[in-house]
C-alpha positions as CSV (number, residue, x, y, z in Angstrom):
1,X,-1.4,13.7,-10.9
2,X,-0.4,9.7,-10.4
3,X,-0.6,8.5,-6.5
4,X,1.7,9.8,-3.9
5,X,1.6,7.8,-0.6
6,X,2.6,10.5,2.6
7,X,3.8,8.2,5.8
8,X,2.9,9.5,8.8
9,X,3.1,8.6,12.7
10,X,5.8,5.9,11.8
11,X,7.0,4.1,15.1
12,X,10.1,2.3,14.3
13,X,10.4,-1.3,16.1
14,X,13.4,-4.5,15.8
15,X,12.2,-8.7,16.5
16,X,15.1,-10.2,16.1
17,X,17.5,-9.5,13.5
18,X,14.2,-7.3,11.6
19,X,13.3,-4.2,11.8
20,X,9.3,-3.7,12.1
21,X,8.3,-0.3,11.7
22,X,4.3,0.5,12.0
23,X,2.6,3.5,10.2
24,X,-0.4,5.8,7.9
25,X,-0.3,5.8,4.3
26,X,-2.7,9.0,2.9
27,X,-3.1,9.7,-1.0
28,X,-2.6,13.1,-1.6
29,X,-5.8,15.9,-2.2
30,X,-5.2,15.2,-6.6
31,X,-4.2,12.5,-6.9
32,X,-5.6,10.1,-9.7
33,X,-4.6,6.0,-9.7
34,X,-2.9,4.2,-12.8
35,X,-3.7,0.9,-13.8
36,X,-0.8,-1.3,-12.5
37,X,-0.7,0.6,-9.4
38,X,2.0,2.9,-7.4
39,X,5.4,2.0,-5.3
40,X,6.4,2.7,-2.1
41,X,10.3,3.0,-1.4
42,X,12.0,0.5,1.1
43,X,13.7,4.1,2.6
44,X,10.4,5.5,2.9
45,X,9.0,3.7,5.8
46,X,12.3,4.0,8.0
47,X,14.4,0.7,6.1
48,X,16.7,-0.3,3.4
49,X,15.3,-3.0,1.8
50,X,11.6,-4.7,2.5
51,X,10.9,-8.1,3.0
52,X,6.8,-7.8,3.8
53,X,4.9,-5.0,3.5
54,X,1.2,-5.6,4.9
55,X,-2.1,-2.9,4.4
56,X,-5.2,-2.4,5.6
57,X,-7.5,-0.9,2.8
58,X,-7.2,2.6,2.3
59,X,-10.5,4.1,3.4
60,X,-11.7,7.7,3.0
61,X,-14.8,8.2,4.9
62,X,-17.1,7.2,2.4
63,X,-15.0,4.1,0.4
64,X,-13.2,1.0,1.1
65,X,-10.5,-0.3,-0.9
66,X,-8.4,-3.3,-0.6
67,X,-4.8,-2.8,-1.5
68,X,-2.3,-6.0,-2.9
69,X,0.8,-5.7,-1.7
70,X,3.5,-6.9,-4.7
71,X,7.2,-6.9,-3.7
72,X,10.2,-8.7,-6.4
73,X,12.4,-10.2,-3.7
74,X,10.6,-10.9,-0.6
75,X,13.3,-13.4,0.3
76,X,16.6,-11.2,-0.3
77,X,14.1,-7.8,0.2
78,X,13.9,-5.1,-2.5
79,X,14.0,-1.2,-2.0
80,X,10.2,-1.4,-3.1
81,X,7.2,-1.8,-3.5
82,X,4.5,-1.9,-5.8
83,X,0.6,-1.5,-4.3
84,X,-2.5,-2.7,-7.1
85,X,-5.3,-0.9,-5.4
86,X,-8.8,-2.6,-6.2
87,X,-12.8,-1.9,-6.0
88,X,-15.0,-4.5,-3.5
89,X,-17.8,-5.9,-6.3
90,X,-21.1,-5.9,-4.5
91,X,-22.9,-9.6,-4.7
92,X,-19.9,-10.8,-6.2
93,X,-19.9,-14.7,-6.0
94,X,-16.2,-17.2,-5.3
95,X,-15.9,-17.0,-9.8
96,X,-15.9,-13.0,-9.3
97,X,-13.0,-11.0,-8.7
98,X,-12.4,-7.8,-7.4
99,X,-11.7,-5.3,-10.6
100,X,-8.3,-3.5,-10.6
101,X,-8.9,0.6,-10.6
102,X,-8.6,2.1,-14.0
103,X,-6.2,4.7,-14.4
104,X,-8.9,7.4,-14.2
105,X,-10.4,7.0,-10.6
106,X,-9.8,9.0,-7.9
107,X,-7.4,8.5,-4.9
108,X,-8.0,11.3,-2.8
109,X,-7.7,12.1,0.9
110,X,-7.5,7.6,1.4
111,X,-5.4,6.3,3.9
112,X,-4.7,3.1,5.4
113,X,-2.9,1.3,8.4
114,X,0.7,-0.1,7.5
115,X,3.5,-2.7,8.9
116,X,6.4,-3.4,7.5
117,X,9.5,-5.7,7.6
118,X,12.9,-6.0,6.7
119,X,16.3,-5.1,7.5
């Protein structure tokens, strides 16, 4: 089963003409990560379009995984963002990169806080 993200603790605010919403992402109980990432919609974050999405590391009580966010058009806003998840290598040097999770990796009960900016 692909990753299904639930949004909770959604707090809505404004900063000038932009909305600044914060909350928590939580993955489901039987999720499997699919290489290439998963999407969250602006609507699920209380917006029409996203310009920025900042996420703390995902944590399930044991492991910490690093998210990287891609928004197709951050200048004008996009209706969704893609989140890719990377493991952290232990003892890695600058030349090493953190590996993206593979399509067989369980992504169960992970949580992360977020800040979304958009309209």
